[in-house]
Every structure is written in structure tokens, then in C-alpha cells.
C-alpha positions in Angstrom: -11.2 -14.4 -27.8 -9.2 -11.7 -25.8 -6.1 -13.6 -24.3 -3.5 -12.5 -21.8 -0.5 -14.1 -20.5 0.9 -15.3 -17.6 4.6 -13.4 -15.8 7.2 -16.3 -14.4 10.4 -13.9 -14.8 10.7 -12.0 -11.4 11.0 -14.3 -8.0 9.0 -12.8 -4.8 11.3 -11.5 -2.2 10.0 -11.5 1.6 8.2 -8.0 1.0 5.7 -10.0 -1.7 5.1 -12.3 1.4 3.8 -10.6 3.7 0.3 -8.4 4.9 0.8 -5.3 2.0 0.2 -1.8 3.8 -3.4 -0.6 2.8 -4.6 -3.9 1.2 -8.3 -4.9 2.3 -7.1 -8.3 3.0 -4.4 -10.6 3.0 -4.5 -14.2 2.0 -2.0 -17.2 2.5 -2.3 -20.5 0.6 -0.8 -23.8 0.3 -1.4 -26.6 -2.0 -0.6 -30.0 -2.8 -0.9 -32.4 -5.6 0.2 -36.2 -5.2 1.2 -38.8 -7.5 -1.0 -41.4 -8.5 0.0 -43.8 -6.3 -0.5 -41.8 -3.2 -3.7 -42.1 -0.7 -4.0 -38.7 -0.8 -4.8 -37.1 -4.2 -4.3 -33.2 -3.2 -4.5 -30.9 0.4 -5.1 -27.8 0.4 -4.8 -24.4 3.7 -5.5 -21.6 4.1 -5.0 -18.7 6.1 -7.6 -15.3 5.2 -7.0 -12.2 7.1 -10.1 -9.2 6.9 -7.9 -5.9 7.0 -10.8 -4.0 6.9 -14.6 -4.2 7.9 -15.8 -1.8 4.6 -16.8 -3.2 1.8 -16.7 -6.9 0.2 -13.2 -8.2 -1.0 -12.5 -9.8 -4.1 -11.6 -12.8 -2.6 -15.6 -13.7 -2.1 -14.9 -15.2 -5.7 -13.4 -18.2 -3.6 -16.1 -17.4 -0.9 -13.7 -15.9 1.3 -15.4 -12.9 2.8 -14.4 -13.1 6.8 -11.5 -13.9 8.6 -11.1 -17.7 8.6 -8.8 -20.5 8.4 -9.1 -23.6 6.6 -7.6 -27.7 6.2 -9.0 -30.0 3.3 -7.9 -32.5 1.5 -9.3 -35.4 -0.8 -8.5 -39.2 -2.0 -10.0 -41.0 -4.3 -13.6 -41.7 -2.5 -14.2 -38.8 0.2 -13.4 -35.3 0.4 -12.7 -33.6 3.7 -13.0 -29.7 4.5 -12.7 -28.1 8.1 -13.1 -24.3 8.0 -13.9 -22.1 11.5 -13.8 -18.7 11.4 -11.0 -16.7 13.0 -10.1 -13.3 14.9 -7.0 -12.1 13.3 -6.4 -8.8 15.8 -3.1 -10.7 16.8 -1.9 -11.1 13.5 2.4 -10.1 13.4 4.6 -9.9 10.5 8.4 -9.2 9.6 10.4 -9.5 6.6 13.6 -9.7 8.3 13.4 -12.8 8.9 10.2 -13.6 7.3 8.0 -13.9 9.8 3.9 -14.0 9.4 1.9 -15.4 12.4 -1.1 -16.0 14.3 -0.6 -17.7 17.3 -1.7 -20.7 17.7 -3.4 -20.5 13.8 -1.0 -20.2 11.3 2.8 -19.9 10.9 4.3 -18.9 7.5 8.5 -18.1 7.8 11.8 -19.2 6.0 13.7 -17.4 3.0 14.1 -18.3 -0.8 13.6 -21.6 -1.7 12.6 -22.8 1.6 9.4 -22.0 3.2 7.0 -23.2 5.6 3.3 -22.8 6.3 1.6 -24.5 9.6 -2.4 -24.5 10.2 -4.0 -25.9 13.1 -7.9 -25.9 14.1 -7.4 -27.6 17.2 -10.7 -27.4 18.0 -11.2 -30.2 15.2 -8.2 -31.6 16.5 -6.5 -31.0 12.9 -3.5 -29.3 11.4 -1.3 -29.2 8.5 2.2 -28.8 7.9 3.9 -27.6 4.3 7.2 -27.4 3.7 8.1 -25.8 0.5 11.3 -25.7 -2.1 10.3 -23.2 -4.2 11.2 -23.4 -8.0 9.6 -20.7 -10.6 7.0 -18.4 -9.6 3.4 -17.3 -11.7 2.2 -13.8 -11.6 -1.4 -13.3 -11.7 -1.9 -10.2 -10.7 0.2 -6.9 -10.2 -1.9 -4.2 -9.5 -0.8 -3.2 -6.2 -3.1 -2.4 -3.2 -6.2 -3.4 -5.9 -4.4 -7.1 -6.2 -1.6 -8.6 -5.9 -0.8 -12.7 -6.5 1.9 -14.9 -6.4 2.2 -18.0 -6.8 5.5 -20.5 -6.4 5.7 -23.6 -7.5 7.4 -26.0 -5.8 8.0 -29.2 -4.1 6.4 -30.2 -0.9 6.3 -32.2 2.1 3.0 -32.5 4.0 2.4 -33.4 7.4 -1.8 -33.8 8.3 -3.4 -34.7 11.1 -7.1 -35.4 10.7 -9.6 -37.6 12.2 -7.0 -38.8 14.6 -4.6 -39.9 11.9 -1.2 -38.5 11.4 -0.4 -38.8 7.8 2.6 -37.3 5.5 3.5 -37.1 1.8 5.5 -35.6 -0.7 4.6 -34.1 -4.3 4.4 -31.0 -6.2 3.5 -27.8 -4.4 1.8 -24.2 -4.6 2.8 -21.4 -2.0 0.7 -18.6 -2.6 0.1 -14.7 -1.0 -2.8 -12.6 -2.2 -3.9 -9.6 -1.5 -6.4 -6.7 -2.6 -8.8 -4.5 -2.3 -12.7 -4.4 -1.8 -15.9 -3.4 -3.8 -18.7 -1.0 -2.2 -21.3 -4.1 -2.3 -21.6 -7.4 -3.0 -20.7 -8.6 -6.5 -21.7 -12.2 -6.2 -25.2 -12.1 -6.5 -25.0 -10.7 -9.5 -21.9 -12.7 -11.4 -22.7 -13.4 -14.7 -19.0 -14.8 -15.8 -17.3 -18.2 -14.3 -14.0 -19.0 -14.0 -11.8 -22.2 -14.3 -7.8 -22.5 -12.7 -6.3 -25.8 -13.1 -2.6 -26.8 -11.8 -0.8 -29.5 -13.9 1.8 -31.5 -11.8 4.2 -34.1 -14.2 5.8 -35.8 -11.3 9.1 -36.2 -13.5 11.6 -38.0 -11.7 14.5 -35.4 -11.0 12.9 -32.7 -11.9 10.3 -31.7 -9.0 9.2 -28.0 -10.5 8.1 -29.6 -13.6 4.7 -28.1 -13.9 1.3 -25.8 -15.6 -1.4 -23.3 -14.4 -3.8 -21.6 -16.3 -6.6 -19.6 -15.8 -9.9 -18.5 -17.1 -13.0 -16.4 -17.4 -16.5 -18.2 -19.2 -19.6 -17.7 -20.2 -22.4 -20.3 -20.2 -19.5 -23.0 -19.5 -17.7 -21.7 -22.4 -14.5 -19.7 -22.1 -14.7 -16.3 -22.9 -11.7 -14.7 -21.8 -7.9 -16.4 -21.7 -6.5 -14.8 -18.8 -3.3 -16.0 -17.8 -1.0 -19.3 -18.0 2.4 -20.6 -17.9 4.3 -23.7 -18.4 7.3 -25.4 -17.3 7.1 -28.5 -19.6 9.6 -31.6 -19.0 12.6 -30.9 -20.5 11.9 -27.2 -20.8 12.6 -23.8 -18.8 9.5 -22.1 -17.2 7.8 -20.2 -19.9 4.7 -17.9 -19.9 1.7 -19.0 -22.5 -1.3 -17.0 -23.7 -3.7 -17.9 -21.3 -5.8 -21.2 -20.4 -9.6 -21.8 -23.0 -11.5 -25.1 -21.1 -14.4 -26.8 -23.2 -16.2 -28.9 -21.0 -16.2 -32.7 -22.2 -18.9 -34.2 -19.1 -20.3 -32.6 -16.5 -22.4 -33.9 -13.7 -24.9 -32.3 -10.9 -25.4 -32.0 -7.6 -27.4 -30.2 -5.2 -25.8 -27.6 -3.3 -26.1 -26.9 0.5 -28.8 -24.2 -0.2 -30.5 -26.4 -2.6 -29.8 -25.1 -6.1 -28.8 -27.8 -8.7 -24.8 -27.0 -9.3 -22.9 -28.2 -12.6 -19.7 -30.6 -11.4 -17.0 -30.7 -14.7 -16.5 -34.9 -14.7 -13.9 -34.3 -17.9 -12.3 -31.1 -20.3 -10.1 -30.4 -22.4 -7.7 -27.5 -21.6 -5.3 -25.5 -24.1 -2.7 -23.4 -23.6 -0.9 -22.3 -26.3 2.9 -20.3 -26.3 4.5 -19.0 -29.1 6.4 -22.2 -30.3 3.7 -24.8 -29.7 0.3 -25.5 -27.7 0.5 -27.6 -24.6 -3.5 -29.6 -25.0 -4.3 -32.0 -22.1 -7.7 -33.6 -21.1 -8.8 -33.7 -17.7 -11.3 -36.5 -15.6 -12.1 -35.5 -12.1 -10.6 -37.9 -9.8 -12.3 -37.0 -6.8 -15.4 -35.6 -5.4 -15.7 -32.2 -5.3 -15.2 -30.1 -2.2 -18.2 -27.2 -3.2 -16.8 -24.6 -1.0 -16.8 -21.9 -3.5 -19.5 -19.9 -4.7 -21.6 -22.2 -7.7 -18.2 -24.7 -7.9 -15.3 -25.9 -5.7 -12.7 -27.9 -5.8 -11.1 -31.0 -7.3 -8.6 -33.3 -8.1 -8.3 -34.4 -11.6 -5.7 -37.2 -13.8 -5.0 -35.9 -17.4 -3.0 -36.8 -20.3 -1.7 -34.0 -22.3 0.5 -33.6 -25.8 2.9 -30.8 -26.2 2.9 -29.8 -29.9 6.5 -27.7 -30.9 6.0 -25.8 -34.2 9.5 -27.2 -34.8 10.1 -30.2 -33.0 7.1 -32.2 -33.3 5.2 -33.8 -30.3 6.1 -34.9 -27.2 3.0 -36.7 -24.8 3.0 -36.5 -21.0 0.5 -37.4 -17.7 0.2 -36.5 -14.2 -2.0 -35.3 -12.1 -3.8 -31.8 -10.6 -6.2 -29.4 -8.6 -9.1 -27.5 -10.1 -10.9 -24.6 -8.9 -14.3 -23.2 -10.7 -17.1 -20.6 -9.5 -20.0 -19.5 -10.9 -20.5 -22.3 -13.3 -23.8 -22.4 -14.3 -26.3 -25.4 -13.8 -26.9 -25.0 -17.9 -23.5 -25.1 -18.5 -22.8 -26.0 -22.5 -21.4 -29.7 -22.8 -20.6 -30.3 -26.8 -22.3 -32.7 -29.0 -19.9 -35.5 -29.2 -21.0 -36.1 -32.5 
């Protein structure tokens, strides 16, 4: 099974957060994951900017093809997703001082370690303001204009307006900028592989950056390639891991908007291995699915896990998380409980 690693050593600068010259598209993403006692489980917003009209963006694996803005959230019982296509012609940016803005829609600004991201959908009466204190980064891809993807694990405060309500919450956050190229054809209809991405937050008192994240590529529900992973376990420094492996324990099914059957993970086991040991956890979905990704969507979850150190024994932790997956077939493999 091919295994790759995560990169955590280089802090992103302002030039890594502004639109990249020559890129076919750019995306700015804000994710918040809240502790179990919070009424909200997770929130995510994004602004996706299509810079060229030719080709099919690699971001289509997340359902992103045209310029759009999204505000989404979930609690234990319901999920809300607001999306709208936007005109990006007035997008402006500067790296000194750092600022990216689309008037009336999106603003990202600040300097390390504090940044803010603002998203607005006035037609829906909704807006989201994320205030990040960044901790450590994960470079998921550093391939220039082909694909460049960095996420900064952070403490976050969210102010959310939705359904006529104003809410504020604090938790763990991820602040991301992604840019890349486009394919000459729509490849999503020919995708034989699925993907699964987990972000785990430990909510350690006094250590807000404790977290883990991993990505894998699957085939018929089984992990084929452990792409990347990295952890900052409680009491440890951030460190790259040798990818994520996911094994689905329970799945449910639902019908997508087009009437096709979809697989919805109910529980799964994840494993991230490093030089000194492995982190193994069991996740259980805690929110409904936001089914906005082809063959998948976004889920909140709770987890219990343990790190098995080859030299210092085993320590157990629990927390909450956020998962995205796509192109998971309706016949996804689930192991026999025997």
C-alpha cells in the first residue's frame, strides 16, 4: 500500500495566502470544530474563485467548478448549507498588508498569527466571521500552479448569523488556501477512487492547537493510498505521520438529490503511523451529512483514540472532528464484525 507523509515544518507567508499568479483557480476555506458541550458541532465557509474559464478545475472533487461562496454549519440534529454563485471580477488582493477581498462577499486579512475571514450571503440573511490564532501548518500539496494547498491548525472564534439568529462559539479551527490547475475534461464522472479526509480536535485546556489530520485514497471502500497525515498530540510537538488508513465499521445509505444511492459512514477506524508509534482512533458520526460533494459530503464526529509509543507506552484521548469524503460507492466494503 503506497504511503506518503505530511509536511509541517514551513510556516506559510502572505504570498502563500493570496491568489497565485497563473493558477486556474483559488479557494479560501475556514473550518471550525467545537467541543462536545457546544450547540454547534462544526461550521465551514469557503470562497472559490474560478480564474480561467477553460478546463475543469481539480477542485471539482469537492464539487467546486464555478466561482461561489458557501456558509455551512451543523448541530446534532440538522445541517444547514447556503451556497450561491458569485461574480469574482472585483476580486482584489495584496500581500503587504495581507488582504484578499470581494466587496460585500468575502474578506481575508491579518498577519501571523492572527487572521480573520469574513463570508457574507446577504440574499440568505447569513454571514460568518472567523477569527483565527494560527498554530502549526500542514502542507497537503506544494506543486506550484499545478496544486498548492496549505492548512493552518488554529484556535478560532466564530460569529455566525443564520435563520435570524446570532451565535458565537470558540473551538478549534483550520484556515486554508488552495490553488491549482484544471484538467481538459470533466474527470469526476470517471472517478474510480474515493477519498476520505479527517480533522480531529482534542480540545486540550491550555493547548488549543492539539489536533490531527489525515487524507487517504480508497477503492470500493478500502484504503488504497495513505496520502498524508500529521499530528500534534497532547503533550507532543507537531509531527508528520505516514498517511491515514480508514476502515469503515458501519455505514448507512441515503438518496442523493439525483436519486442515486449514497453511502454515509456511521463509524470508522482511522490509523496514522509515525516513526515512534501509531495513533489509532474510532470515529462515530455525530451530525447529519451535508451532501454537497459528489458521492459524499461533510460530517461531524466524535472519537476515542490512543497513541501507542514504541518507547513510552500508550496514552488515550478523545475529542470531536470533521470529515469530508467523496466518490464513495454505494457498495462500500464493510468488514464482517466476526
